[in-house]
N, C-alpha and C positions, 0 to 999 in steps of 0.2 A: 594750250591746245583746245582747238573747239570741239564741242561735244555735238555732233550731228550723225545722225542715223539716215544712211540712204537705202530707201526700200525699191530694189528692181524687181518689177513684176515680168517675168519671161513668159510672153505670150507669141512672139514670132521666132526668134531664133531661140535655140537651146543652150543649155549653160555651156556645153564645151564649146561653144563658138563666141557667146559672149565673153566667158570667163579670161581668157588669155589678153583679150582687148582691155579689161580693165586694169588686170595685173600689171601689164606692160605700163600703164599710165603710172600706177602707184610706185614703180621700180621708177620709172623717167625722174621722179619727184623723188627720190630717194628716200623712200619707204620700205623698210622691211615688212612683209606681210605675214600673217597669220591666216591660213585659209582652213576653215573649222567644218567638218562636216559629220554626218553619224554613222554612215554606212560604210565599213573598211572596203567593200566592193566598190562602191563609187571613188573613195578617195584613191584606191588603185587604178582605177579608169581614169581619173583625172591625173596622176602621174604620169601617165603614159601619153596622155593628151599634150600635156607641158613639155615632154620631152622630145615628143613627135609631130607636134601639131605647127603651125607655124609659127614662126620665130623660136625661140630659144629660152627659156625660162629655167633658172638655174635655182633649186629647189629640192627638198628631200621631205621624207615623211617623217613625224616626231618618233622619237626612241632612238634615234641614231648618235653616235658620240660626237656628231659636229652638228648637231639642231642650232646651238647657238650662232653657226655660220652661216645657216642658210638665208638667202633674202626671202625665199618663199618657203614657209613651213607647214604642210597639211597635218591637219591634227583632228583628233576626234573628240578632243577636250580640251579646257583652257591651255597653252601653250606655258610651258614651266618661266619662258623669259618673253612673257607677254609684254611686260614694261620696255622691250626694247624694240617692240613691234607696234610701230602709229597706227598701221591699217590691220583691221580686221574684217575678213569676207567669211560670212555665214552662209551655208549652202545646204540643202538637202534635211533642212529643217533641223538645224544644228542647235544645242542647247544655249541661251544667251542670256543674260541679265542686262538691264539697260545701263547698270551702273559698270560696266565694263567701257561702254562705248565712250563716257566720260574723262577716260583715261586717253583714247586715241585720239588721234587725227582724222582717221576717216574710219568709219564702220560701214559695211554695206551687207546689206540682206539681201540676197537673191532667190525668188520665189516661185514656182512652177504654177504659171497661170492656170493651168490644166488640172490642178489638184486642190479638189475641195480642202481637203485638210491642211494642206499650206498656206492656202488661201486666210481661211481662220485665224492660223496660227500668226501670220503675217500680220492681221488685223489686231489680234492680241498684242503683240508685240509693238507695234503702233500705241497703242493706247497706255501701256508701260512705258513707252518710251516718253509719250507726252507728260505723263502723269510723274515724271521723274524728274520733269523740267528741261529736258533735250530737246533740241531741234531735231523733226521728222522731215525728211521730205520723200515725195512719192513720184517715182519715175515708171513708166509705162513706154512698149514699145509700139511705136506707130511707123509704119513705113521705112523699117529697118532703123530709125533713130528713137534715140532717146527723149522723150518729151515729161517735162516735168509736169504733173498733173495736180500737186497738192504740198501744201507743204504746215505744219502746224508746230507748236511749243518754241521753247528755247528764247 
C-alpha cells in the first residue's frame, strides 16, 4: 500500500459539500472508509448529510452490531476494524498518528481554512507526516476545484 496523506484546505466549499464527493470516489474504488471526527454533534450532522444529501452513502456510526459491514463508518476514535478500511478521512481536528497512514491506501485530512487552530494543527500533522517518511500532498480549493499546491516526503 502507498503511504500518502492528502491535506485538503477547505476555504471555499464547506465540509458538508466536499465530503460526499470524496467519499463517493473512495467507494467507487471499492475502498471501505473510516470517517473520524471529534465532536459527536458533528458526526451526527454528517450522518444526516450522508443519508439525505445528494446521492446515497451506506454508512453507520461506530458502536453498532454491524460496524464491520459498513462501507463508511463514522468514528470518534480509531475503528476496531481499521485494518479492513483502506481509506481514512479525518475531519474536525480528529486525533491522528502518521503511522496510521502507512497502513492505508488513502488518508485524507480535511481542515477548515477559516479556523486558525485547525490550520496550525494541519501544519503540525504535515511536519509529523514528512518526519515519518510518508508522502504529504497539500490541496487547496480554487474556483471550485482542488489544486495541488505542494508535496513533500515519501
